[in-house]
C-alpha positions as CSV (number, residue, x, y, z in Angstrom):
1,X,16.0,-7.3,-37.6
2,X,12.8,-5.4,-37.5
3,X,10.2,-6.2,-34.8
4,X,6.5,-5.8,-35.7
5,X,4.1,-5.1,-32.9
6,X,0.4,-5.6,-33.4
7,X,-2.3,-3.1,-32.4
8,X,-3.3,-5.4,-29.6
9,X,0.2,-5.6,-28.3
10,X,0.5,-1.8,-28.5
11,X,-2.7,-1.5,-26.5
12,X,-1.4,-4.0,-23.9
13,X,1.9,-2.1,-23.6
14,X,0.0,1.2,-23.1
15,X,-2.4,-0.3,-20.6
16,X,0.4,-1.8,-18.5
17,X,2.3,1.5,-18.6
18,X,-0.7,3.4,-17.4
19,X,-1.4,0.7,-14.7
20,X,2.2,0.9,-13.5
21,X,2.1,4.7,-13.4
22,X,-1.1,4.7,-11.4
23,X,0.3,2.1,-9.0
24,X,3.4,4.3,-8.5
25,X,1.2,7.3,-7.8
26,X,-0.8,5.4,-5.2
27,X,2.3,4.3,-3.5
28,X,3.9,7.7,-3.4
29,X,0.9,10.1,-2.9
30,X,-2.0,7.9,-1.8
31,X,-5.2,6.7,-3.4
32,X,-7.1,10.0,-2.7
33,X,-4.8,12.0,-5.0
34,X,-5.1,9.5,-7.8
35,X,-8.8,8.5,-8.1
36,X,-9.9,12.0,-9.1
37,X,-7.5,11.8,-12.1
38,X,-9.2,8.7,-13.5
39,X,-12.8,9.5,-12.9
40,X,-13.5,8.0,-9.6
41,X,-12.6,5.1,-7.3
42,X,-14.4,2.5,-9.4
43,X,-12.3,3.4,-12.4
44,X,-9.1,3.4,-10.4
45,X,-9.9,-0.1,-9.0
46,X,-10.6,-1.3,-12.5
47,X,-7.5,0.3,-14.1
48,X,-5.2,-1.0,-11.4
49,X,-6.9,-4.4,-11.0
50,X,-8.1,-4.1,-7.4
51,X,-10.9,-6.5,-6.8
52,X,-10.3,-7.2,-3.1
53,X,-8.7,-5.6,-0.1
54,X,-5.8,-8.1,-0.5
55,X,-5.3,-6.9,-4.1
56,X,-4.8,-3.4,-2.8
57,X,-2.5,-4.4,0.0
58,X,-0.4,-6.5,-2.3
59,X,0.6,-3.3,-4.1
60,X,2.8,-2.7,-1.1
61,X,4.6,-6.1,-1.1
62,X,7.8,-4.4,-2.2
63,X,8.5,-2.0,0.6
64,X,12.0,-1.6,1.8
65,X,12.4,-3.1,5.2
66,X,14.9,-1.2,7.4
67,X,15.9,-1.5,11.0
68,X,15.7,1.9,12.8
69,X,19.0,3.3,13.8
70,X,17.5,5.5,16.5
71,X,15.1,2.9,18.0
72,X,16.4,-0.7,17.7
73,X,13.0,-2.2,18.5
74,X,11.4,-0.6,15.4
75,X,11.4,-1.9,11.8
76,X,10.5,0.6,9.1
77,X,8.7,-0.2,5.9
78,X,9.0,2.4,3.2
79,X,10.0,3.4,-0.3
80,X,11.9,6.5,0.8
81,X,13.5,7.9,3.9
82,X,11.2,10.0,6.0
83,X,8.0,8.4,4.5
84,X,7.4,5.2,6.5
85,X,4.2,3.5,5.4
86,X,4.4,1.0,8.3
87,X,6.4,0.6,11.4
88,X,6.8,-2.6,13.3
89,X,7.4,-2.4,17.1
90,X,8.8,-5.8,18.0
91,X,8.7,-4.9,21.7
92,X,4.9,-4.9,21.7
93,X,4.2,-6.8,18.4
94,X,2.4,-3.8,16.9
95,X,2.5,-2.7,13.3
96,X,1.4,0.9,12.8
97,X,0.0,1.4,9.3
98,X,-0.1,4.8,7.5
99,X,-3.7,5.9,7.6
100,X,-3.9,8.2,4.5
101,X,-2.0,5.8,2.1
102,X,-3.2,2.4,3.2
103,X,-5.7,2.2,6.1
104,X,-8.2,4.7,4.8
105,X,-8.6,2.9,1.5
106,X,-9.8,-0.2,3.3
107,X,-12.1,1.9,5.4
108,X,-13.6,4.2,2.8
109,X,-13.5,2.1,-0.4
110,X,-14.3,-1.3,1.0
111,X,-16.4,0.0,4.0
112,X,-14.4,-2.0,6.5
113,X,-14.6,-1.2,10.2
114,X,-11.6,-1.1,12.5
115,X,-11.6,-4.8,13.4
116,X,-12.1,-5.9,9.8
117,X,-9.1,-3.8,8.7
118,X,-7.1,-5.3,11.5
119,X,-8.0,-8.8,10.3
120,X,-7.2,-8.2,6.7
121,X,-3.9,-6.3,7.4
122,X,-2.8,-9.0,9.8
123,X,-3.5,-11.7,7.2
124,X,-1.6,-9.7,4.6
125,X,1.4,-9.0,6.9
126,X,1.6,-12.7,7.7
127,X,1.8,-13.6,4.0
128,X,3.8,-10.7,2.6
129,X,6.3,-10.0,5.4
130,X,6.1,-13.1,7.5
131,X,4.8,-11.1,10.5
132,X,2.6,-13.4,12.5
133,X,0.7,-12.7,15.7
134,X,1.0,-8.9,15.4
135,X,-1.6,-6.3,16.2
136,X,-2.2,-3.7,13.6
137,X,-3.3,-0.1,14.2
138,X,-3.6,3.0,12.0
139,X,-1.4,6.0,12.5
140,X,-1.6,9.3,10.7
141,X,1.8,10.9,9.7
142,X,0.6,14.2,11.2
143,X,-0.2,12.7,14.6
144,X,2.7,10.4,15.1
145,X,6.5,10.5,14.6
146,X,6.4,6.8,13.7
147,X,5.4,7.4,10.0
148,X,7.1,10.7,9.5
């Protein structure tokens, strides 16, 4: 049996493939390394379908959630070992969020201040990972062993 694909279907397949590739690049390398490739942040937002801060955060709803073997009070959120995008410290109810991959996008692209970022990340963590009543903070992988 031969399957015929219309031009519109071919275009949708190509667009979805590009969108998926861009999303993977954002997750792995951060938004700063991707937006230059597509002609700016507005193009990136359009291509990936980011209209709100929650749209961006929802790109990270599929992180692997791992209990730390070295520090039992820490839960690691990541795609690969050694590259934690978030760390939850259940002793203090803090979630440390990678600055360069996640926090800085909300700061620089949406113009959010510290408390606005805390508010939106707390809302997202509550919905996506069932973490309620936590305090969020940014951490840079160069400054802290938590995200390294």
